[in-house]
C-alpha positions as CSV (number, residue, x, y, z in Angstrom):
1,M,-2.0,-0.2,22.3
2,V,-3.3,-3.7,21.8
3,G,-5.3,-5.1,24.7
4,N,-6.4,-8.5,25.7
5,G,-10.1,-9.3,25.7
6,G,-13.0,-7.2,24.3
7,G,-13.0,-3.7,23.0
8,M,-11.1,-1.8,20.3
9,M,-7.6,-2.0,19.1
10,Q,-6.1,1.4,19.0
11,R,-2.6,2.4,17.8
12,R,-1.6,5.9,16.7
13,A,-5.2,7.1,16.4
14,K,-6.2,4.1,14.3
15,V,-9.1,2.1,15.6
16,M,-10.0,-1.4,14.3
17,P,-13.2,-2.9,15.9
18,L,-11.8,-6.2,16.9
19,A,-10.0,-7.8,19.8
20,F,-7.7,-10.6,20.7
21,T,-8.2,-13.3,23.3
22,G,-5.3,-14.7,25.2
23,S,-4.7,-17.2,22.4
24,G,-4.5,-14.4,19.8
25,I,-7.7,-15.4,18.1
26,C,-9.8,-12.5,16.7
27,R,-13.0,-12.2,18.5
28,S,-16.1,-9.9,18.3
29,P,-15.8,-6.7,20.3
30,D,-19.0,-7.5,22.3
31,G,-17.1,-10.5,23.8
32,G,-19.5,-13.0,22.3
33,G,-16.6,-15.2,21.4
34,E,-17.5,-15.6,17.7
35,S,-14.5,-15.2,15.4
36,Q,-14.7,-12.2,13.1
37,C,-12.0,-13.5,10.9
38,P,-12.7,-14.6,7.3
39,T,-13.4,-18.3,7.2
40,G,-13.2,-21.1,4.6
41,G,-10.4,-19.4,2.7
42,S,-7.6,-20.9,0.8
43,G,-4.7,-19.4,-1.3
44,I,-2.1,-16.8,-0.6
45,I,-2.8,-13.2,0.2
46,L,-0.2,-10.5,0.4
47,V,-1.0,-7.9,3.2
48,V,0.8,-4.6,2.7
49,D,0.8,-1.9,5.4
50,D,3.5,0.3,6.9
51,D,1.8,0.0,10.3
52,A,3.1,-3.3,11.7
53,A,0.3,-3.8,14.2
54,V,-2.5,-3.3,11.6
55,R,-0.6,-5.6,9.2
56,E,-0.2,-8.3,11.8
57,I,-3.8,-8.2,12.9
58,M,-5.1,-8.6,9.4
59,A,-2.6,-11.4,8.7
60,E,-3.5,-13.3,11.8
61,C,-7.2,-13.1,11.1
62,L,-6.7,-14.2,7.5
63,E,-4.5,-17.1,8.6
64,E,-7.1,-18.1,11.1
65,G,-9.6,-18.2,8.2
66,G,-7.5,-20.6,6.2
67,Y,-5.4,-18.3,4.0
68,S,-1.7,-18.3,3.7
69,V,-0.4,-14.8,4.2
70,L,2.8,-13.0,3.2
71,Q,3.4,-9.5,4.7
72,A,5.2,-6.5,3.3
73,D,5.8,-3.1,5.0
74,G,5.8,-1.1,1.8
75,G,5.6,-1.0,-1.9
76,A,9.2,-2.1,-2.7
77,A,8.9,-5.2,-0.5
78,A,5.5,-6.0,-1.9
79,L,6.7,-5.9,-5.5
80,R,9.7,-8.1,-4.6
81,L,7.3,-10.7,-3.0
82,L,5.0,-10.5,-6.0
83,S,7.9,-11.3,-8.3
84,E,9.2,-14.1,-6.2
85,S,5.8,-15.7,-5.3
86,P,3.7,-16.3,-8.4
87,D,1.0,-18.1,-6.3
88,I,-0.1,-14.9,-4.6
89,M,-3.8,-14.6,-5.6
90,M,-4.7,-11.3,-3.9
91,M,-3.0,-8.2,-2.4
92,I,-4.6,-6.1,0.4
93,T,-2.8,-2.8,0.7
94,D,-3.0,0.4,2.7
95,V,-3.3,3.4,0.4
96,R,-1.2,5.9,2.5
97,M,2.3,4.6,2.9
98,P,5.7,6.4,2.6
99,E,7.7,6.1,-0.7
100,M,4.9,4.4,-2.7
101,S,1.1,4.7,-2.2
102,G,-1.1,1.7,-2.3
103,I,-2.6,3.1,-5.6
104,E,0.9,3.3,-7.1
105,L,1.6,-0.2,-5.8
106,A,-1.6,-1.6,-7.3
107,E,-0.7,-0.1,-10.7
108,A,2.8,-1.5,-10.6
109,A,1.6,-4.9,-9.5
110,L,-0.9,-5.1,-12.3
111,K,1.8,-4.3,-14.8
112,M,3.6,-7.4,-13.5
113,R,0.7,-9.8,-13.5
114,S,-3.0,-10.4,-13.0
115,L,-3.9,-10.0,-9.4
116,K,-7.0,-9.3,-7.2
117,I,-6.5,-6.1,-5.1
118,I,-8.3,-4.5,-2.2
119,L,-7.2,-1.0,-1.1
120,V,-7.7,0.0,2.6
121,S,-7.3,3.4,4.2
122,A,-8.6,5.7,6.9
123,Y,-7.4,8.8,5.1
124,F,-8.5,8.6,1.5
125,H,-9.2,11.6,-0.7
126,A,-11.9,11.0,-3.3
127,Q,-10.4,10.0,-6.6
128,P,-11.2,7.5,-9.2
129,I,-9.8,4.1,-8.5
130,K,-10.2,0.7,-10.2
131,Q,-9.8,-1.5,-7.1
132,R,-12.2,-2.5,-4.4
133,F,-11.9,-0.2,-1.4
134,L,-12.4,-0.5,2.3
135,R,-12.4,2.4,4.7
136,K,-10.6,1.9,8.0
137,P,-11.7,1.2,10.6
138,F,-13.5,-1.9,9.3
139,R,-14.7,-5.1,10.8
140,M,-13.1,-8.4,9.8
141,R,-16.5,-9.6,8.4
142,E,-16.4,-6.5,6.1
143,L,-12.9,-7.6,5.0
144,Q,-14.3,-11.2,4.5
145,A,-17.1,-9.8,2.3
146,A,-14.7,-7.8,0.2
147,I,-12.4,-10.8,-0.3
148,Q,-15.3,-13.0,-1.4
149,A,-16.6,-10.3,-3.7
150,E,-13.2,-9.7,-5.2
151,L,-12.6,-13.4,-5.8
152,R,-15.9,-13.7,-7.6
153,S,-15.2,-10.7,-9.8
């Protein structure tokens, strides 16, 4: 369920602390009107998530922040986009997806080319990973901080 105005976005027991105004702009949950989306961005980011609502929310906020965004609903589509679009600078991917996990996707992508990667998940079993990780639910400002840190690394 995605509602207009303040509050939380909830869909299939996933909660992301952000909201949309009537214009679709990400706003703070307290209704303060300040955008929670990353700002001052440039470049192309690939967002991968099998949950279309989560993927679209991240993409919209990243676009609002100045990034160009490509979307994929799984590993196979993401790998195809990576091979077709050499200008993708970063991939943000869910960990738990059918057919190919985000960790498997990250490993396959890095075999193809150099790429900044951020993993996101609400259900993550402790295991060693090489990529930056954000636990869902996260605020868009946390995503912004992760993007900036990853771009500096």
